[in-house]
N, C-alpha and C positions, 0 to 999 in steps of 0.2 A: 358485509362482514363486520362483526363487532370486535373491537380491540381486545375485549375480555376473552372472547372465544379464541382469538389468535394466541393469546398468552396461554390458554389451556392447551392448545395444540402444540405449542413449542415445548411446554413442560412434558407432555406425553412423548414427544420426539426425543427429548433429552434423556428421560429415564427409561424409555422403551417399555413402559408398563402403564396401563390405564389405572390399575388398582393403586400403584405407588403414586402416580400423579394426582389421583383424587385425594390421597392422604396429604400430599404436599399442599394442594390447593384448598384443603378443608371443605371439600364438597363430596357428595356421595358418588359412588362409582356409576350407578344408573344415570344420574344427572350428567356426569361427564360424558358417558357413552352417548347419551341422547344429543348433547351439544355437538359432539364430533360427527355424529350421523347427519345432523342438520347442516353442518358445515359442508360435508361431502355432497349433500343434496343441493345446497345452494350453488356450489361450484361445478356440479355435474361431473365429478371425478372422484375415484377412490383414492384416498390419501394414505390409508394405513392398511397393512396386512396384519390381521389379528391372529397370532399364533397361540399355542397353548401356554408357552412360558413368557413370551414377549411380543411386542408389536414392532413392526418395521415400516419404513417409509416406502411408498411407491415412487415412481419417477415424478408424478404430480405432487406427491407429498414433499419430496426434496425441493421442488421448485417453490412450493408454498412456504416451506421452512425458511428458505433464503429471503423471499419477499417479505415474510412476516417479521423477520429480524430487522429488515430495513425500515418497514413501516413503523414498528414499535420504537426503533431508535429515534426516528424523526418525531414521533408522537411525544416521547419522553423529553426530547430536546425542546420541543415547542412548549410543553407544559412548564419545564424548568425555566425557560426564557421569560415567560410571563410572571413566574414567581420572583425572578431576579430583577424585575422592573423596579422593585423597591430598593434594590441595592445595585447601583450602576457598576460596581467593581467586584461583583461576585459572579458565580456561575462557572460554566465549563466552556472552554474553547477547544474545538476539534481541529487537529492539524495533521496533514499528511506530508510525508517527506520521503524522497528517494534516498538510496544509500549513496552518499557522496560527501565531499567536503562541506556541503551546505549544512550538514548535520551539526557541524561546529558553530556555524552562524546561528542556526536555530537555537542551540543550547544557550548561547550568549544572550540572544534576544529574550528568550523565556526567563532566564535568570534575572535580567534587568527588569522585565515587566513584573515578575514575581516579587522583586524587592519593593516595588511601588504598590502592588496590589496583591498581597499575600492571601486574600480570600478566594482568588481565582484558582480553579483547578483546570487540568488539561487532559485531553484524550489524544494520544500520539499514535499515528498509524504509519507503518512502513510498508512501502509497496512500489510497484513500477509507476511510471508517469501515467499510463493508461488506467491503472487501478485507482489512482488518486483523482484523476479527472472525472472518472465515472462516479466516485463517491461525492465529489463536489457538486456534480450535476444533479445528483439525487438528494442533496441536502444533508448527507451523512457527515461530510467534512465541510469546514468553512474556509480554511486556508490550506494551500498546498505549496510545497517547494519542489520544483520540477527542473529537469535538465532539458536543454534544447538539443535537437530540433523537436518542436512540439507546436501544435496548432493552438494558439491562445486567443483566437478571435472572440470567444465567448467570455473572456475573463479580463478583469483589470489586473495589472501586474506591476511589479517592481523588478528591474533587472539587477542582479547582485554583481558586485565588483569582483567576481570570481570566475575563473576559467578552469575547467577540468580537462586533464590530458587523458587521451585514450592510449592504451597500450596492452600489455599482457600481464597476467598473474601466473607465475611459474615457480617451480621448486628451485631452491637455491643451488641444488646439485645438477640442475639442467644445463646443457650447453648454452641455452638461450640466456641464462643468468649471467654468463661471462661477458655478455655484450652490454655496451652502454645504452644502446637503443636497438630496436628491431625494425627491419624493413619488410615489405611485402614478400620478397623472395625468401627471407629467413623462415617464414611460417609455412611454406609449401611442404606438404607431407607431414606436418605436425598435427596430432590429434587436438582439435580445438573445441572449446565451449563458447557459445555466443548467445547474446540476449535474444529472447523470443520475440521482442518487439520488432515489428516490420520496419518501422521508421528508423530504428537503430541499425538493423541489418542493411537497409539501403544506404545509410551513411557510411557504414564500414565497407560495403561493396564498392562504393564510389572511391574510397581511399585506396583499396587494394587494386582497383582498375582491372587490368587483364589477368592478374594473378588470382582474382577471387574464384574463378571457375576451377582452379587447381587446388583449392583448400579442402581439407578433410575435417568436416564437422562431426563430432561425436555426439553432442547433445546441445540443447538449448536450455536456458534458465531464465527465470523471471527476476530473482534476486541472487546476487553473487554469493550470498551465504549458502545457497543451495548446492554450490559446486566447489566450495573451498576445500572440503575434505577429499573430494575426488582429485583435485589438483595436488594436494598433499600426498595422496596415495599413488601419484604418478600416472593416473589414467589419462590426463591431458593437460592442456594449457588454456586458460580462460582469457578471452578478450574482454576487457573491462576498463572502467575509469580508475584513475589513481586514487581518488578519494574513497572508493569502496574498499581498497586494500587497507587504508589507514584505520578502518574500523575493525580489522581482523589482525589481532596481535599474534603473529606466528613467526618464529625464527626460521622456519623451514620454507617460507615463501618470500618472493620478492616481486617488485613491479619493474617492468622495463617499458619505457615510452616508445610510441611509434616514431619513425623517421621516414618521410617528412612528418613533422608534428601535426597532430590532429587534436584540436581543442573544441570544447562546447561550453556554452554559457549556462547560467542558472537563473531561474526566476521564481519569485514568490507570487502566487496568483490567488484570486478570489473571484467569485461569480459576479458578472456585471448586473447592475440594476436590482440586486438582491437587498432586502432589508434585513440587516443583521441585528442581533441583540446589542444593547448598549455596550456590553463588555467586549464583544468581538469588534465592534466599531472602534472602540477605544484602542484595542490591540492593533488593528490595522493602521490607525493614525500613529500609534507608537512606533511601529516598525518603519513607517514612511519617514518619520522624523529621525529615527536612529540611523537609518541607512543614508539619508541625505547628509547627515552630520559627518 
């Protein structure tokens, strides 16, 4: 597969038209159609369903669309890194962060680094710990800020001097909001939202102990922002970390911590034995020194 043809394919997928894509790419429609047909032949799969008014992706086409975006992202990053060799404090740093208090730490680190190296730009990605680890492994992200528990054997890391409290996000008019903290028994029979991550569910199940089997889960979420409106509308109460709530400014919601207290640590990670661009290497050194100080 040629990178050029992958870009052709993504353009067609985006505009849903071979004719329109050919105009954008400044090539003829027959040339583009031939390139796409050759790509399908090379992969041994139909990628597009060609309708009268638009084209749509097959299942194989959707898979290639995802993979092509990852391949081209890494290709563009690599090309940019070599161009940036002439300027050790230029280029782009790709960072992933979970929704937590660590976002405040990240913002302070980026501001301090930006003050010293204003030519550096950043790509910030928000997601779950699993999303961020996957993108670090694929080379799409370089640095990640994650919540424990998490397997960090493949990464170098710095543990942050922060602890996040687990608890619930609920409406201020809820009976649970009248409590200083909530116990496992308080949540029996309450419609609950919980993280879709298995490792988090296991941690929460361990805290609830015998009461876990009596809980009523309405839905799972990957980011707390997915269910904030559902909590506000009274559909349920979300089990989450305190820092996630601090990012959601709402007078109708409140956080109540668990009792007994359940806390988790935060880490900044990057892949072991990877050769980074000079700019990313300098950024990692910068955050090491800043956090040690």
